[in-house]
Residue frames relative to the residue before (quaternion, step in Angstrom):
aa qw qx qy qz dx dy dz
M 1.0000 0.0000 0.0000 0.0000 0.00 0.00 0.00
Y 0.0406 -0.7917 0.6095 0.0064 3.55 -1.02 0.81
A 0.1476 -0.7728 0.6115 0.0841 3.54 -1.30 0.35
I 0.2697 -0.7092 0.6212 0.1962 3.53 -1.26 0.47
I 0.0312 -0.8236 0.5638 -0.0536 3.55 -0.54 1.26
E 0.2648 -0.7301 0.5984 0.1970 3.52 -1.35 0.21
T 0.1785 0.7423 -0.6358 0.1131 3.53 -1.04 0.90
G 0.8309 0.1484 -0.1374 0.5184 3.54 -0.92 0.90
G 0.6588 -0.5296 0.3104 0.4350 3.58 1.13 0.57
K 0.6797 0.4284 -0.2893 0.5204 3.59 1.25 0.17
Q 0.3410 -0.7325 0.5535 0.2019 3.55 -1.19 0.55
Y 0.0903 -0.7944 0.6006 0.0063 3.55 -1.04 0.87
K 0.2819 -0.6978 0.6270 0.2012 3.55 -1.17 0.68
V 0.0056 -0.8345 0.5474 -0.0628 3.58 -0.52 1.20
Q 0.1388 -0.7346 0.6565 0.1003 3.51 -1.34 0.52
Q 0.6464 -0.5140 0.3769 0.4194 3.56 -1.21 0.37
G 0.7801 0.3026 -0.2547 0.4847 3.56 -0.90 1.01
D 0.5051 0.6538 -0.4285 0.3658 3.62 1.23 -0.20
V 0.1971 -0.7313 0.6397 0.1309 3.55 -1.23 0.65
L 0.0998 0.8072 -0.5751 0.0877 3.55 -0.78 1.01
N 0.3936 -0.6844 0.5638 0.2426 3.52 -1.30 0.47
V 0.0584 -0.7937 0.6054 -0.0100 3.56 -0.73 1.14
E 0.6755 -0.4397 0.3660 0.4652 3.56 -1.27 0.14
K 0.6560 -0.5687 0.3219 0.3775 3.57 -1.05 0.79
L 0.1759 -0.7718 0.6080 0.0615 3.55 -0.95 1.03
E 0.4278 -0.6814 0.5296 0.2686 3.56 -1.11 0.68
A 0.4542 0.6298 -0.4968 0.3876 3.56 0.20 1.34
N 0.4583 -0.6781 0.5055 0.2730 3.54 -1.20 0.54
P 0.5995 -0.5460 0.4197 0.4078 3.61 -1.12 0.48
G 0.7314 0.3641 -0.3034 0.4904 3.56 -0.90 0.99
D 0.5743 0.5849 -0.3848 0.4242 3.60 1.20 -0.39
V 0.2952 -0.7172 0.6008 0.1938 3.54 -1.27 0.53
I 0.1583 -0.7922 0.5879 0.0415 3.55 -0.79 1.11
T 0.2633 -0.7513 0.5864 0.1496 3.55 -1.06 0.82
I 0.1428 -0.7677 0.6219 0.0589 3.57 -0.82 1.06
D 0.1026 -0.8204 0.5611 0.0410 3.58 -0.63 1.11
R 0.5321 0.5768 -0.4262 0.4501 3.60 1.27 0.13
V 0.1751 0.7802 -0.5638 0.2066 3.57 0.35 1.34
F 0.2462 -0.8155 0.5120 0.1104 3.57 -0.50 1.21
A 0.7984 -0.0202 0.0390 0.6006 3.59 1.11 -0.64
V 0.0991 -0.7558 0.6451 0.0531 3.52 -1.21 0.70
G 0.0232 0.8217 -0.5670 0.0531 3.55 -0.75 1.03
S 0.0589 -0.7380 0.6692 0.0633 3.49 -1.30 0.51
E 0.7782 -0.3391 0.2181 0.4815 3.58 -1.23 -0.11
G 0.8619 0.0123 -0.0494 0.5045 3.57 -0.44 1.24
D 0.7208 0.3810 -0.2394 0.5273 3.61 1.21 -0.11
L 0.0145 0.7996 -0.5983 0.0504 3.58 -0.89 0.94
K 0.1145 -0.7601 0.6377 0.0494 3.55 -0.91 1.04
V 0.0817 -0.7871 0.6112 0.0142 3.55 -0.71 1.11
G 0.3391 -0.7628 0.5215 0.1765 3.54 -0.85 1.00
A 0.2283 -0.7467 0.6051 0.1556 3.54 -1.35 0.20
P 0.4369 -0.4790 -0.6578 0.3834 1.75 0.41 2.44
T 0.7690 0.2864 -0.1953 0.5372 3.64 1.11 -0.41
V 0.5278 -0.6046 0.4897 0.3407 3.54 -1.28 0.42
A 0.4235 -0.7248 0.4871 0.2406 3.57 -0.68 1.10
G 0.8408 0.1907 -0.1635 0.4795 3.56 -0.93 0.97
A 0.5778 0.5805 -0.3904 0.4205 3.61 1.21 -0.05
K 0.0880 0.7820 -0.6145 0.0560 3.55 -1.10 0.73
V 0.2493 -0.7428 0.6070 0.1329 3.50 -1.29 0.54
L 0.2532 -0.7662 0.5760 0.1305 3.58 -0.91 0.98
L 0.0866 -0.7940 0.6017 -0.0006 3.55 -0.78 1.14
K 0.2163 -0.7579 0.6021 0.1273 3.56 -0.98 0.87
V 0.3769 -0.7321 0.5259 0.2131 3.57 -0.76 1.09
E 0.2053 -0.7922 0.5653 0.1040 3.58 -0.76 1.06
E 0.7809 -0.2133 0.1667 0.5629 3.60 0.82 -0.95
H 0.3570 -0.6701 0.6005 0.2509 3.50 -1.41 0.20
G 0.0868 0.8068 -0.5811 0.0623 3.55 -1.11 0.55
K 0.4032 -0.6640 0.5607 0.2866 3.51 -1.36 -0.21
G 0.4787 -0.6930 0.4730 0.2587 3.54 -1.05 0.81
K 0.7334 -0.3912 0.3226 0.4528 3.52 -1.35 -0.13
K 0.5013 -0.6641 0.4650 0.3025 3.57 -1.04 0.77
I 0.1177 -0.7511 0.6444 0.0819 3.52 -1.08 0.83
I 0.3384 -0.7428 0.5499 0.1772 3.55 -1.13 0.71
I 0.1451 -0.7459 0.6458 0.0746 3.54 -0.97 0.98
F 0.0298 0.8061 -0.5875 0.0650 3.59 -0.55 1.15
K 0.0494 -0.7899 0.6110 -0.0133 3.55 -0.68 1.16
Y 0.1363 0.7810 -0.6058 0.0676 3.53 -1.05 0.71
K 0.2288 -0.7224 0.6313 0.1650 3.52 -1.33 0.39
S 0.4313 -0.7270 0.4693 0.2553 3.52 -0.66 1.08
K 0.8539 0.1615 -0.1664 0.4659 3.51 -1.19 0.82
K 0.6642 0.5041 -0.3114 0.4557 3.64 1.20 0.16
N 0.3933 -0.7470 0.4481 0.2941 3.59 1.34 0.06
Y 0.4660 0.6337 -0.4696 0.4011 3.57 1.02 0.86
R 0.1567 0.7634 -0.6107 0.1404 3.54 -0.68 1.15
K 0.0088 0.7862 -0.6166 0.0399 3.54 -0.96 0.91
K 0.0633 -0.7944 0.6041 -0.0045 3.58 -0.66 1.14
Q 0.0483 0.7965 -0.5957 0.0918 3.52 -0.81 1.03
G 0.2122 -0.7722 0.5857 0.1252 3.58 -1.08 0.71
H 0.0782 -0.7921 0.6040 0.0392 3.55 -1.22 0.49
R 0.0574 -0.7568 0.6500 0.0374 3.56 -1.10 0.80
Q 0.3199 -0.7766 0.5184 0.1607 3.56 -0.54 1.21
A 0.3942 -0.7095 0.5362 0.2317 3.57 -0.93 0.94
F 0.0149 -0.7965 0.6044 -0.0081 3.57 -1.06 0.77
T 0.2723 -0.7045 0.6243 0.1994 3.52 -1.40 0.22
Q 0.2622 -0.7531 0.5824 0.1580 3.57 -0.84 0.98
V 0.0267 -0.8100 0.5846 -0.0384 3.57 -0.72 1.12
R 0.2537 -0.7224 0.6226 0.1618 3.54 -1.32 0.49
V 0.4065 -0.7035 0.5284 0.2463 3.59 -0.94 0.91
E 0.2437 -0.7977 0.5414 0.1062 3.55 -0.54 1.22
A 0.8021 -0.1295 0.1368 0.5666 3.60 0.80 -1.00
I 0.2017 -0.7247 0.6425 0.1460 3.52 -1.31 0.51
E 0.0811 -0.8016 0.5923 -0.0011 3.55 -0.63 1.19
A 0.0525 -0.8154 0.5764 -0.0068 3.55 -0.67 1.12
């Protein structure tokens, strides 16, 4: 069974047992979070698509850890004007494990 969910403004296709990194959530490691923004739930040969969400469907996510992603470099410059600006960024994320999909 799989589901398409939304969290942090992004959509993910998840199955039970999957581990994924989502935008940072305000929860402690070990907490269980319920996601009710489920757009579709499918199993072998059967697919329920919501308009916009599937009524009564939810996905339980267990928070494993928080972290920061790989550093990216933002470099701005203007030629011939001696303007250079170097900046780095590491996006915060929360690693979660899909505990259950309830449809």
